[in-house]
Structure formats: structure tokens, C-alpha cells
ROMARKOL-685025 format. One record per residue (C-alpha): residue number from 1; residue in three letters; x, y, z. Coordinates in steps of 0.05 Angstrom, whole numbers, plus 32768, in hexadecimal, padded with zeros to 4 digits. Example, Ala and Ser with C-alpha at 12.3 -4.5 7.8 and 13.67 -1.06 7.14 Angstrom:
BEGIN
<node><nr>1</nr><rest>ALA</rest><x>80F6</x><y>7FA6</y><z>809C</z></node>
<node><nr>2</nr><rest>SER</rest><x>8111</x><y>7FEB</y><z>808F</z></node>
//
This chain:
BEGIN
<node><nr>1</nr><rest>UNK</rest><x>87A3</x><y>865C</y><z>8A1D</z></node>
<node><nr>2</nr><rest>UNK</rest><x>878B</x><y>8695</y><z>89F1</z></node>
<node><nr>3</nr><rest>UNK</rest><x>87A3</x><y>8699</y><z>89A9</z></node>
<node><nr>4</nr><rest>UNK</rest><x>87BC</x><y>86DD</y><z>8995</z></node>
<node><nr>5</nr><rest>UNK</rest><x>87B9</x><y>86F1</y><z>894C</z></node>
<node><nr>6</nr><rest>UNK</rest><x>87FB</x><y>870C</y><z>8934</z></node>
<node><nr>7</nr><rest>UNK</rest><x>87FB</x><y>8737</y><z>88F7</z></node>
<node><nr>8</nr><rest>UNK</rest><x>8838</x><y>8747</y><z>88CD</z></node>
<node><nr>9</nr><rest>UNK</rest><x>8845</x><y>8792</y><z>88C8</z></node>
<node><nr>10</nr><rest>UNK</rest><x>8839</x><y>87AB</y><z>8882</z></node>
<node><nr>11</nr><rest>UNK</rest><x>8833</x><y>87EB</y><z>8859</z></node>
<node><nr>12</nr><rest>UNK</rest><x>8809</x><y>87F4</y><z>881C</z></node>
<node><nr>13</nr><rest>UNK</rest><x>8837</x><y>8811</y><z>87E7</z></node>
<node><nr>14</nr><rest>UNK</rest><x>881A</x><y>8827</y><z>87A4</z></node>
<node><nr>15</nr><rest>UNK</rest><x>87DC</x><y>87FE</y><z>87B1</z></node>
<node><nr>16</nr><rest>UNK</rest><x>8801</x><y>87BE</y><z>87C4</z></node>
<node><nr>17</nr><rest>UNK</rest><x>880A</x><y>87A5</y><z>880C</z></node>
<node><nr>18</nr><rest>UNK</rest><x>8854</x><y>8799</y><z>881C</z></node>
<node><nr>19</nr><rest>UNK</rest><x>8867</x><y>8774</y><z>885B</z></node>
<node><nr>20</nr><rest>UNK</rest><x>889D</x><y>878F</y><z>888A</z></node>
<node><nr>21</nr><rest>UNK</rest><x>88B4</x><y>874D</y><z>88A6</z></node>
<node><nr>22</nr><rest>UNK</rest><x>88FF</x><y>8748</y><z>88A7</z></node>
<node><nr>23</nr><rest>UNK</rest><x>8909</x><y>8794</y><z>88A2</z></node>
<node><nr>24</nr><rest>UNK</rest><x>8938</x><y>87B2</y><z>88D6</z></node>
<node><nr>25</nr><rest>UNK</rest><x>8913</x><y>87D9</y><z>890B</z></node>
<node><nr>26</nr><rest>UNK</rest><x>893F</x><y>8816</y><z>88FF</z></node>
<node><nr>27</nr><rest>UNK</rest><x>8932</x><y>8818</y><z>88B4</z></node>
<node><nr>28</nr><rest>UNK</rest><x>8916</x><y>8857</y><z>8895</z></node>
<node><nr>29</nr><rest>UNK</rest><x>88DE</x><y>8855</y><z>8863</z></node>
<node><nr>30</nr><rest>UNK</rest><x>8910</x><y>886E</y><z>882F</z></node>
<node><nr>31</nr><rest>UNK</rest><x>8941</x><y>8835</y><z>883B</z></node>
<node><nr>32</nr><rest>UNK</rest><x>8909</x><y>8802</y><z>883B</z></node>
<node><nr>33</nr><rest>UNK</rest><x>88EA</x><y>881D</y><z>87FB</z></node>
<node><nr>34</nr><rest>UNK</rest><x>892C</x><y>881B</y><z>87D7</z></node>
<node><nr>35</nr><rest>UNK</rest><x>893B</x><y>87D6</y><z>87F1</z></node>
<node><nr>36</nr><rest>UNK</rest><x>88F9</x><y>87BD</y><z>87D5</z></node>
<node><nr>37</nr><rest>UNK</rest><x>890B</x><y>87D8</y><z>878F</z></node>
<node><nr>38</nr><rest>UNK</rest><x>88E6</x><y>881A</y><z>8791</z></node>
<node><nr>39</nr><rest>UNK</rest><x>891F</x><y>8848</y><z>877F</z></node>
<node><nr>40</nr><rest>UNK</rest><x>88F7</x><y>8888</y><z>876F</z></node>
<node><nr>41</nr><rest>UNK</rest><x>8901</x><y>88A4</y><z>87B5</z></node>
<node><nr>42</nr><rest>UNK</rest><x>8949</x><y>88BB</y><z>87BC</z></node>
<node><nr>43</nr><rest>UNK</rest><x>8975</x><y>88CE</y><z>87F7</z></node>
<node><nr>44</nr><rest>UNK</rest><x>898C</x><y>8915</y><z>87ED</z></node>
<node><nr>45</nr><rest>UNK</rest><x>8999</x><y>8934</y><z>8831</z></node>
<node><nr>46</nr><rest>UNK</rest><x>8980</x><y>88FE</y><z>8863</z></node>
<node><nr>47</nr><rest>UNK</rest><x>8965</x><y>8938</y><z>888D</z></node>
<node><nr>48</nr><rest>UNK</rest><x>8920</x><y>8945</y><z>886E</z></node>
<node><nr>49</nr><rest>UNK</rest><x>8936</x><y>8985</y><z>884D</z></node>
<node><nr>50</nr><rest>UNK</rest><x>893B</x><y>8977</y><z>8803</z></node>
<node><nr>51</nr><rest>UNK</rest><x>88FD</x><y>894D</y><z>87F2</z></node>
<node><nr>52</nr><rest>UNK</rest><x>8920</x><y>891B</y><z>87C5</z></node>
<node><nr>53</nr><rest>UNK</rest><x>8903</x><y>88E3</y><z>87EF</z></node>
<node><nr>54</nr><rest>UNK</rest><x>88BA</x><y>88FC</y><z>87F1</z></node>
<node><nr>55</nr><rest>UNK</rest><x>8881</x><y>88CB</y><z>87EF</z></node>
<node><nr>56</nr><rest>UNK</rest><x>8836</x><y>88D5</y><z>87FA</z></node>
<node><nr>57</nr><rest>UNK</rest><x>8815</x><y>88BC</y><z>883A</z></node>
<node><nr>58</nr><rest>UNK</rest><x>87CB</x><y>88AF</y><z>8839</z></node>
<node><nr>59</nr><rest>UNK</rest><x>87A2</x><y>88C5</y><z>8875</z></node>
<node><nr>60</nr><rest>UNK</rest><x>8757</x><y>88C6</y><z>887C</z></node>
<node><nr>61</nr><rest>UNK</rest><x>8735</x><y>890A</y><z>8879</z></node>
<node><nr>62</nr><rest>UNK</rest><x>86F7</x><y>8923</y><z>889D</z></node>
<node><nr>63</nr><rest>UNK</rest><x>86CB</x><y>8917</y><z>8860</z></node>
<node><nr>64</nr><rest>UNK</rest><x>86DE</x><y>88CD</y><z>885C</z></node>
<node><nr>65</nr><rest>UNK</rest><x>870F</x><y>88D7</y><z>8823</z></node>
<node><nr>66</nr><rest>UNK</rest><x>875A</x><y>88D6</y><z>8821</z></node>
<node><nr>67</nr><rest>UNK</rest><x>878D</x><y>890D</y><z>882D</z></node>
<node><nr>68</nr><rest>UNK</rest><x>87D0</x><y>8902</y><z>880B</z></node>
<node><nr>69</nr><rest>UNK</rest><x>8808</x><y>8921</y><z>8832</z></node>
<node><nr>70</nr><rest>UNK</rest><x>8850</x><y>8925</y><z>8819</z></node>
<node><nr>71</nr><rest>UNK</rest><x>8880</x><y>8906</y><z>884B</z></node>
<node><nr>72</nr><rest>UNK</rest><x>88CB</x><y>8901</y><z>8849</z></node>
<node><nr>73</nr><rest>UNK</rest><x>88DA</x><y>88B7</y><z>8849</z></node>
<node><nr>74</nr><rest>UNK</rest><x>8920</x><y>88C2</y><z>8865</z></node>
<node><nr>75</nr><rest>UNK</rest><x>8902</x><y>88D9</y><z>88A7</z></node>
<node><nr>76</nr><rest>UNK</rest><x>88CC</x><y>88A4</y><z>88B1</z></node>
<node><nr>77</nr><rest>UNK</rest><x>88DC</x><y>8862</y><z>88D4</z></node>
<node><nr>78</nr><rest>UNK</rest><x>88BC</x><y>882E</y><z>88A6</z></node>
<node><nr>79</nr><rest>UNK</rest><x>8898</x><y>880C</y><z>88E0</z></node>
<node><nr>80</nr><rest>UNK</rest><x>8874</x><y>884E</y><z>88ED</z></node>
<node><nr>81</nr><rest>UNK</rest><x>8850</x><y>8840</y><z>88AB</z></node>
<node><nr>82</nr><rest>UNK</rest><x>8833</x><y>87FD</y><z>88C1</z></node>
<node><nr>83</nr><rest>UNK</rest><x>87EB</x><y>87F9</y><z>88A9</z></node>
<node><nr>84</nr><rest>UNK</rest><x>87F0</x><y>8838</y><z>8880</z></node>
<node><nr>85</nr><rest>UNK</rest><x>87F0</x><y>8847</y><z>8836</z></node>
<node><nr>86</nr><rest>UNK</rest><x>8825</x><y>886D</y><z>880F</z></node>
<node><nr>87</nr><rest>UNK</rest><x>8830</x><y>887F</y><z>87C7</z></node>
<node><nr>88</nr><rest>UNK</rest><x>8875</x><y>8887</y><z>87AA</z></node>
<node><nr>89</nr><rest>UNK</rest><x>8889</x><y>88A7</y><z>8768</z></node>
<node><nr>90</nr><rest>UNK</rest><x>8882</x><y>8863</y><z>8748</z></node>
<node><nr>91</nr><rest>UNK</rest><x>8839</x><y>8861</y><z>875B</z></node>
<node><nr>92</nr><rest>UNK</rest><x>8824</x><y>88A6</y><z>8743</z></node>
<node><nr>93</nr><rest>UNK</rest><x>881B</x><y>8894</y><z>86FA</z></node>
<node><nr>94</nr><rest>UNK</rest><x>8836</x><y>8869</y><z>86C1</z></node>
<node><nr>95</nr><rest>UNK</rest><x>885E</x><y>887A</y><z>8683</z></node>
<node><nr>96</nr><rest>UNK</rest><x>881D</x><y>8873</y><z>865B</z></node>
<node><nr>97</nr><rest>UNK</rest><x>87F2</x><y>889A</y><z>868D</z></node>
<node><nr>98</nr><rest>UNK</rest><x>881A</x><y>88CE</y><z>86B4</z></node>
<node><nr>99</nr><rest>UNK</rest><x>87FF</x><y>88EE</y><z>86F3</z></node>
<node><nr>100</nr><rest>UNK</rest><x>87EB</x><y>8936</y><z>86E3</z></node>
<node><nr>101</nr><rest>UNK</rest><x>8826</x><y>8950</y><z>870C</z></node>
<node><nr>102</nr><rest>UNK</rest><x>8857</x><y>8923</y><z>86E7</z></node>
<node><nr>103</nr><rest>UNK</rest><x>8839</x><y>8939</y><z>86A5</z></node>
<node><nr>104</nr><rest>UNK</rest><x>8842</x><y>8983</y><z>86B5</z></node>
<node><nr>105</nr><rest>UNK</rest><x>8889</x><y>8978</y><z>86CE</z></node>
<node><nr>106</nr><rest>UNK</rest><x>889A</x><y>8955</y><z>868C</z></node>
<node><nr>107</nr><rest>UNK</rest><x>8878</x><y>898A</y><z>8661</z></node>
<node><nr>108</nr><rest>UNK</rest><x>889D</x><y>89C2</y><z>8685</z></node>
<node><nr>109</nr><rest>UNK</rest><x>88E0</x><y>89A0</y><z>8687</z></node>
<node><nr>110</nr><rest>UNK</rest><x>88DA</x><y>89A2</y><z>86D2</z></node>
<node><nr>111</nr><rest>UNK</rest><x>8917</x><y>8978</y><z>86E0</z></node>
<node><nr>112</nr><rest>UNK</rest><x>8962</x><y>8982</y><z>86DF</z></node>
<node><nr>113</nr><rest>UNK</rest><x>8989</x><y>8942</y><z>86EC</z></node>
<node><nr>114</nr><rest>UNK</rest><x>8949</x><y>891E</y><z>8702</z></node>
<node><nr>115</nr><rest>UNK</rest><x>8964</x><y>8906</y><z>8745</z></node>
<node><nr>116</nr><rest>UNK</rest><x>8932</x><y>892D</y><z>876F</z></node>
<node><nr>117</nr><rest>UNK</rest><x>88F8</x><y>892D</y><z>873D</z></node>
<node><nr>118</nr><rest>UNK</rest><x>88D3</x><y>88EF</y><z>8757</z></node>
<node><nr>119</nr><rest>UNK</rest><x>88D1</x><y>890C</y><z>879E</z></node>
<node><nr>120</nr><rest>UNK</rest><x>88BD</x><y>8950</y><z>8784</z></node>
<node><nr>121</nr><rest>UNK</rest><x>8885</x><y>8930</y><z>875B</z></node>
<node><nr>122</nr><rest>UNK</rest><x>886A</x><y>890F</y><z>879A</z></node>
<node><nr>123</nr><rest>UNK</rest><x>886D</x><y>8951</y><z>87C1</z></node>
<node><nr>124</nr><rest>UNK</rest><x>8849</x><y>8974</y><z>8788</z></node>
<node><nr>125</nr><rest>UNK</rest><x>8815</x><y>893D</y><z>8784</z></node>
<node><nr>126</nr><rest>UNK</rest><x>8806</x><y>8949</y><z>87CD</z></node>
<node><nr>127</nr><rest>UNK</rest><x>87F6</x><y>8992</y><z>87BB</z></node>
<node><nr>128</nr><rest>UNK</rest><x>87CF</x><y>897B</y><z>877E</z></node>
<node><nr>129</nr><rest>UNK</rest><x>87A1</x><y>8953</y><z>87AB</z></node>
<node><nr>130</nr><rest>UNK</rest><x>879B</x><y>8988</y><z>87E2</z></node>
<node><nr>131</nr><rest>UNK</rest><x>8750</x><y>8994</y><z>87E8</z></node>
<node><nr>132</nr><rest>UNK</rest><x>8754</x><y>89DF</y><z>87F4</z></node>
<node><nr>133</nr><rest>UNK</rest><x>8786</x><y>89F1</y><z>87BE</z></node>
<node><nr>134</nr><rest>UNK</rest><x>8775</x><y>8A21</y><z>8786</z></node>
<node><nr>135</nr><rest>UNK</rest><x>8784</x><y>8A02</y><z>8743</z></node>
<node><nr>136</nr><rest>UNK</rest><x>87B6</x><y>8A29</y><z>8718</z></node>
<node><nr>137</nr><rest>UNK</rest><x>8784</x><y>8A39</y><z>86E2</z></node>
<node><nr>138</nr><rest>UNK</rest><x>8759</x><y>8A5D</y><z>8716</z></node>
<node><nr>139</nr><rest>UNK</rest><x>8795</x><y>8A86</y><z>872D</z></node>
<node><nr>140</nr><rest>UNK</rest><x>87A2</x><y>8A9E</y><z>86E5</z></node>
<node><nr>141</nr><rest>UNK</rest><x>875A</x><y>8AB2</y><z>86D6</z></node>
<node><nr>142</nr><rest>UNK</rest><x>8745</x><y>8AEE</y><z>8701</z></node>
<node><nr>143</nr><rest>UNK</rest><x>86FC</x><y>8ADA</y><z>86FA</z></node>
<node><nr>144</nr><rest>UNK</rest><x>870C</x><y>8A96</y><z>8718</z></node>
<node><nr>145</nr><rest>UNK</rest><x>873B</x><y>8AAE</y><z>874E</z></node>
<node><nr>146</nr><rest>UNK</rest><x>8704</x><y>8AB6</y><z>8781</z></node>
<node><nr>147</nr><rest>UNK</rest><x>86DF</x><y>8A77</y><z>876E</z></node>
<node><nr>148</nr><rest>UNK</rest><x>86E0</x><y>8A40</y><z>87A2</z></node>
<node><nr>149</nr><rest>UNK</rest><x>8715</x><y>8A0C</y><z>8796</z></node>
<node><nr>150</nr><rest>UNK</rest><x>86FE</x><y>89C4</y><z>8790</z></node>
<node><nr>151</nr><rest>UNK</rest><x>8722</x><y>8982</y><z>878D</z></node>
<node><nr>152</nr><rest>UNK</rest><x>872D</x><y>8970</y><z>8744</z></node>
<node><nr>153</nr><rest>UNK</rest><x>86F8</x><y>893F</y><z>872C</z></node>
<node><nr>154</nr><rest>UNK</rest><x>872F</x><y>8915</y><z>870F</z></node>
<node><nr>155</nr><rest>UNK</rest><x>8754</x><y>8910</y><z>8752</z></node>
<node><nr>156</nr><rest>UNK</rest><x>876C</x><y>88CA</y><z>875C</z></node>
<node><nr>157</nr><rest>UNK</rest><x>875B</x><y>88A2</y><z>879A</z></node>
<node><nr>158</nr><rest>UNK</rest><x>8785</x><y>886E</y><z>87BB</z></node>
<node><nr>159</nr><rest>UNK</rest><x>876D</x><y>883A</y><z>8789</z></node>
<node><nr>160</nr><rest>UNK</rest><x>8776</x><y>8866</y><z>874C</z></node>
<node><nr>161</nr><rest>UNK</rest><x>87B4</x><y>888C</y><z>8761</z></node>
<node><nr>162</nr><rest>UNK</rest><x>87DC</x><y>884C</y><z>8762</z></node>
<node><nr>163</nr><rest>UNK</rest><x>87DF</x><y>8826</y><z>8722</z></node>
//
């Protein structure tokens, strides 16, 4: 008889592996995250329209790095994330060291009641890490507008994005 290795499904969340054993097969990533105590992602519309539940999904890019894509957690079955890495609003930064997107939101008063803000911060962080984006300071300076955009040298990787 051949022994078959059985692995427990797991998702890496904010740098920490979290097993999925005991989770209902129909659970969404949003429900699972909230059940595990990560309450930054919120259910707003449950249809993927509002972005209150956004999280970042890590996928490898062609250059061997990581692409961070905002994904609506209310639409993703949690078992579809088995073996993958996600970052939630709780993993973007800390109170002492905010992520640049969180810092700018705070400076600009970019929140009303705050319910949607964590999801919006994750969506904005996806744009912050997009390799072909033109940084805002280059858009404001006509001399820089035509300069090639680069990924910020301070861009966080999977190990530094999650603290």
C-alpha cells in the first residue's frame, strides 16, 4: 500500500500561514477573514461593487517578483486561496509605521465614517505597487511627465509588506 501525503489547505495572510481545516466549503474569504479576527475587510454590498472588502492577492510576475492585485474578498471562495498569499488592511502597516497609502489617506482626511477605508487602502496599495504606474509627483512636474515610471525603491515585498 502506498502512503499518500495529505496536506491541510492553508492561506498565508499578512505573512502568517493560516490553516483552513474546519472551514465550511462554501465560506467566502471575507467571512473566513472576519471569523479569524481580521475585521478590517467589511461587507458592504456582497456583490463586489463597493470595495469595502478588498484585500491584496500576491501573484508572481514575469521578472520573478510579486504583483499585488486588489481582490474583493466577498466574491472569492476561501478554498480558492489555498497555497496563496494575501495581505489585508491589518497587514499593510502598523500604527507606528503606516503604509504610504495609509499615511496619505490620514494626512488628507481621506475617510468619512471609516467603514470602507481599510478596503480602499488595500485597493490603493495595489495601485501603489503597480509596476507601470506614474508616481503622482511625476504627473505634477511637466518635466517629469514623460520620464519612465519605475517601481518605488521603497516598495515592500511579501516579507516587508506584512509586519
